[in-house]
VOBA-1610 file (N, C-alpha, C; in pm, whole numbers, padded with zeros to 5 digits, always signed):
BEGIN
Met+01598+00916+01158Met+01557+00785+01106Met+01664+00734+01010Ile+01690+00606+01018Ile+01793+00543+00936Ile+01745+00532+00790Asn+01836+00556+00695Asn+01797+00543+00553Asn+01819+00398+00508Asp+01773+00368+00387Asp+01779+00231+00336Asp+01921+00177+00331Ala+02015+00255+00283Ala+02153+00208+00272Ala+02213+00181+00409Glu+02184+00267+00505Glu+02234+00246+00641Glu+02172+00121+00702Tyr+02042+00101+00677Tyr+01977-00017+00733Tyr+02034-00144+00671Glu+02057-00142+00540Glu+02116-00259+00474Glu+02254-00289+00530Ala+02334-00187+00554Ala+02467-00206+00613Ala+02454-00263+00755Phe+02355-00213+00829Phe+02329-00262+00964Phe+02294-00410+00960Val+02204-00448+00870Val+02165-00589+00857Val+02286-00675+00822Cys+02365-00630+00726Cys+02485-00705+00686Cys+02582-00722+00802Ser+02592-00621+00886Ser+02686-00629+00999Ser+02641-00731+01103Leu+02514-00761+01108Leu+02461-00854+01207Leu+02439-00996+01154Ala+02429-01009+01024Ala+02398-01140+00966Ala+02522-01229+00963Lys+02504-01353+01005Lys+02614-01449+00995Lys+02636-01481+00848Pro+02759-01474+00802Pro+02785-01500+00660Pro+02741-01640+00618Gly+02678-01647+00503Gly+02633-01776+00451Gly+02746-01875+00437Ala+02864-01828+00401Ala+02978-01918+00386Ala+03014-01983+00520Asp+03002-01907+00630Asp+03029-01963+00762Asp+02927-02070+00798Ile+02802-02042+00766Ile+02696-02141+00793Ile+02721-02266+00711Leu+02748-02247+00583Leu+02772-02361+00494Leu+02890-02444+00542Ala+02997-02379+00585Ala+03116-02451+00631Ala+03088-02533+00756Ser+02987-02494+00835Ser+02959-02566+00959Ser+02858-02679+00941Leu+02804-02693+00822Leu+02699-02793+00802Leu+02754-02935+00807Thr+02670-03021+00864Thr+02695-03166+00863Thr+02566-03229+00812Pro+02571-03354+00769Pro+02446-03419+00728Pro+02341-03416+00838Glu+02382-03427+00964Glu+02287-03426+01076Glu+02220-03289+01088Lys+02298-03183+01073Lys+02241-03048+01081Lys+02146-03022+00965Val+02183-03066+00847Val+02096-03047+00730Val+01965-03124+00748Asp+01973-03244+00803Asp+01853-03323+00828Asp+01763-03252+00928Ala+01821-03200+01036Ala+01742-03128+01136Ala+01678-03004+01074Trp+01753-02931+00994Trp+01700-02812+00926Trp+01585-02851+00834His+01603-02959+00760His+01499-03005+00667His+01370-03039+00742Met+01383-03111+00852Met+01265-03151+00929Met+01195-03029+00990Ala+01272-02935+01046Ala+01212-02816+01106Ala+01146-02728+01000Thr+01209-02718+00883Thr+01149-02642+00773Thr+01019-02707+00729Gly+01018-02839+00725Gly+00896-02911+00688Gly+00782-02884+00785Val+00813-02877+00915Val+00710-02846+01015Val+00649-02709+00984Cys+00734-02611+00958Cys+00684-02475+00929Cys+00599-02472+00803Thr+00645-02539+00701Thr+00572-02543+00574Thr+00435-02607+00591Glu+00434-02723+00655Glu+00308-02795+00672Glu+00214-02722+00768Ala+00269-02654+00868Ala+00185-02575+00959Ala+00117-02463+00881Gly+00189-02402+00788Gly+00129-02299+00703Gly+00017-02355+00616Glu+00037-02475+00566Glu-00067-02538+00483Glu-00188-02574+00568Leu-00168-02619+00690Leu-00279-02646+00781Leu-00354-02517+00813Leu-00279-02411+00841Leu-00341-02281+00869Leu-00425-02235+00751Asp-00376-02255+00629Asp-00451-02215+00511Asp-00582-02293+00500Ala-00578-02422+00531Ala-00700-02504+00527Ala-00803-02454+00628Val-00756-02420+00748Val-00847-02370+00851Val-00896-02230+00815Lys-00810-02147+00758Lys-00848-02012+00716Lys-00963-02017+00615Lys-00956-02110+00523Lys-01063-02122+00423Lys-01197-02151+00489Tyr-01194-02231+00595Tyr-01315-02263+00669Tyr-01364-02142+00749Val-01272-02077+00821Val-01310-01968+00911Val-01339-01839+00836Val-01248-01796+00750Val-01259-01665+00686Val-01350-01669+00563Tyr-01330-01770+00479Tyr-01406-01776+00354Tyr-01534-01858+00366Glu-01557-01912+00486Glu-01678-01988+00516Glu-01702-02104+00420Lys-01591-02167+00380Lys-01601-02287+00296Lys-01624-02407+00386Pro-01678-02514+00331Pro-01694-02635+00413Pro-01558-02684+00462Val-01557-02745+00579Val-01433-02801+00632Val-01381-02907+00536Asp-01255-02896+00498Asp-01192-02996+00411Asp-01111-03090+00500Leu-01184-03185+00562Leu-01119-03276+00656Leu-01009-03358+00590Glu-01028-03391+00465Glu-00926-03469+00393Glu-00795-03392+00388Asn-00802-03263+00357Asn-00683-03179+00353Asn-00624-03159+00492Ile-00709-03138+00591Ile-00661-03120+00728Ile-00591-03247+00776Leu-00648-03363+00748Leu-00583-03489+00785Leu-00449-03504+00714Glu-00444-03466+00588Glu-00320-03476+00512Glu-00211-03387+00574Glu-00246-03263+00606Glu-00147-03170+00663Glu-00104-03214+00802Leu-00198-03264+00883Leu-00162-03317+01015Leu-00068-03437+01001Gly-00094-03520+00903Gly-00006-03635+00878Gly+00134-03590+00838Asp+00140-03488+00752Asp+00270-03434+00713Asp+00344-03376+00833Leu+00270-03306+00920Leu+00331-03253+01042Leu+00385-03366+01129Glu+00308-03472+01144Glu+00353-03587+01224Glu+00484-03645+01167Tyr+00490-03653+01034Tyr+00611-03706+00968Tyr+00733-03622+01005Tyr+00723-03491+00988Tyr+00837-03404+01015Tyr+00871-03399+01164Met+00770-03401+01248Met+00797-03401+01393Met+00864-03532+01435Ala+00823-03642+01374Ala+00890-03769+01404Ala+01036-03763+01361Gly+01062-03700+01249Gly+01201-03684+01204Gly+01284-03603+01302Ile+01226-03497+01355Ile+01297-03416+01455Ile+01320-03497+01582Arg+01216-03569+01626Arg+01233-03651+01747Arg+01345-03752+01729Met+01348-03817+01612Met+01453-03915+01587Met+01590-03849+01582Arg+01601-03736+01516Arg+01730-03668+01502Arg+01788-03633+01639Phe+01703-03589+01732Phe+01750-03546+01863Phe+01724-03649+01973Gln+01682-03769+01932Gln+01657-03880+02025Gln+01566-03838+02140Ile+01452-03782+02102Ile+01350-03739+02198Ile+01226-03823+02173Asn+01170-03880+02279Asn+01048-03957+02257Asn+00925-03870+02281Arg+00818-03907+02215Arg+00694-03830+02219Arg+00639-03821+02362Lys+00652-03927+02437Lys+00601-03929+02574Lys+00670-03821+02658Asn+00800-03803+02640Asn+00873-03700+02714Asn+00826-03560+02673Ile+00799-03541+02546Ile+00749-03412+02498Ile+00615-03380+02563Leu+00526-03477+02564Leu+00393-03455+02623Leu+00403-03428+02773Arg+00494-03498+02842Arg+00512-03476+02985Arg+00563-03335+03012Lys+00663-03290+02936Lys+00716-03155+02955Lys+00611-03050+02923Asn+00530-03074+02820Asn+00426-02979+02785Asn+00320-02971+02894Glu+00284-03086+02950Glu+00187-03089+03059Glu+00240-03010+03179Glu+00368-03029+03214Glu+00427-02955+03326Glu+00419-02805+03301Lys+00453-02763+03181Lys+00451-02621+03146Lys+00310-02565+03158Leu+00212-02635+03103Leu+00074-02585+03104Leu+00015-02584+03244Lys+00051-02682+03325Lys+00002-02682+03464Lys+00057-02563+03541Lys+00182-02527+03514Lys+00241-02411+03580Lys+00177-02283+03528Arg+00159-02274+03397Arg+00103-02153+03337Arg-00042-02132+03380Tyr-00120-02240+03385Tyr-00263-02232+03416Tyr-00293-02306+03546Ser-00229-02266+03653Ser-00241-02336+03780Ser-00383-02335+03835Lys-00464-02238+03792Lys-00603-02228+03840Lys-00702-02251+03726Gly-00660-02316+03620Gly-00743-02330+03502Gly-00722-02209+03411Tyr-00773-02215+03291Tyr-00746-02108+03195Tyr-00806-01975+03241Ser-00727-01871+03222Ser-00776-01734+03232Ser-00688-01647+03144Asn-00745-01540+03093Asn-00667-01448+03011Asn-00548-01392+03090Lys-00572-01366+03218Lys-00467-01312+03304Lys-00348-01408+03311Gln-00377-01535+03339Gln-00268-01633+03347Gln-00201-01653+03211Ala-00280-01646+03104Ala-00222-01662+02972Ala-00123-01551+02941Ser-00156-01428+02980Ser-00067-01316+02951Ser+00050-01308+03049Glu+00032-01354+03171Glu+00140-01350+03270Glu+00245-01459+03248Arg+00203-01572+03194Arg+00293-01682+03159Arg+00388-01719+03273Ala+00331-01769+03379Ala+00409-01806+03497Ala+00522-01902+03465Asp+00507-01981+03361Asp+00612-02076+03323Asp+00734-02006+03264Lys+00718-01881+03221Lys+00828-01808+03158Lys+00895-01708+03250Asn+00824-01660+03352Asn+00880-01553+03434Asn+00928-01601+03570Gly+00941-01731+03588Gly+00997-01783+03711Gly+00903-01785+03831Ser+00775-01758+03810Ser+00680-01759+03922Ser+00654-01899+03971
//
């Protein structure tokens, strides 16, 4: 088994140096990073709101859920604009993927086999 020092050296050998990342940044890349980070942050906040309802059996806080969904929409719109992708195209591609994955309607078997990922 690898010891802590060996593992840290291993991680360092695989990690792209921060200076290299910083040198490659452009305002466009920073904007894309900001928007994608915002999606992750707001998704976590939405998850927390739902967790309070499901796990702690608190009343649904629709106001908070609406707020987090709105924040997600904001960041997703930013990503769409940055990469010049329209929402209609995203929905069409998602529909194609789901139709392939669940060609016979939902089943656990189809969900685990993921026909859209394995070339079936």
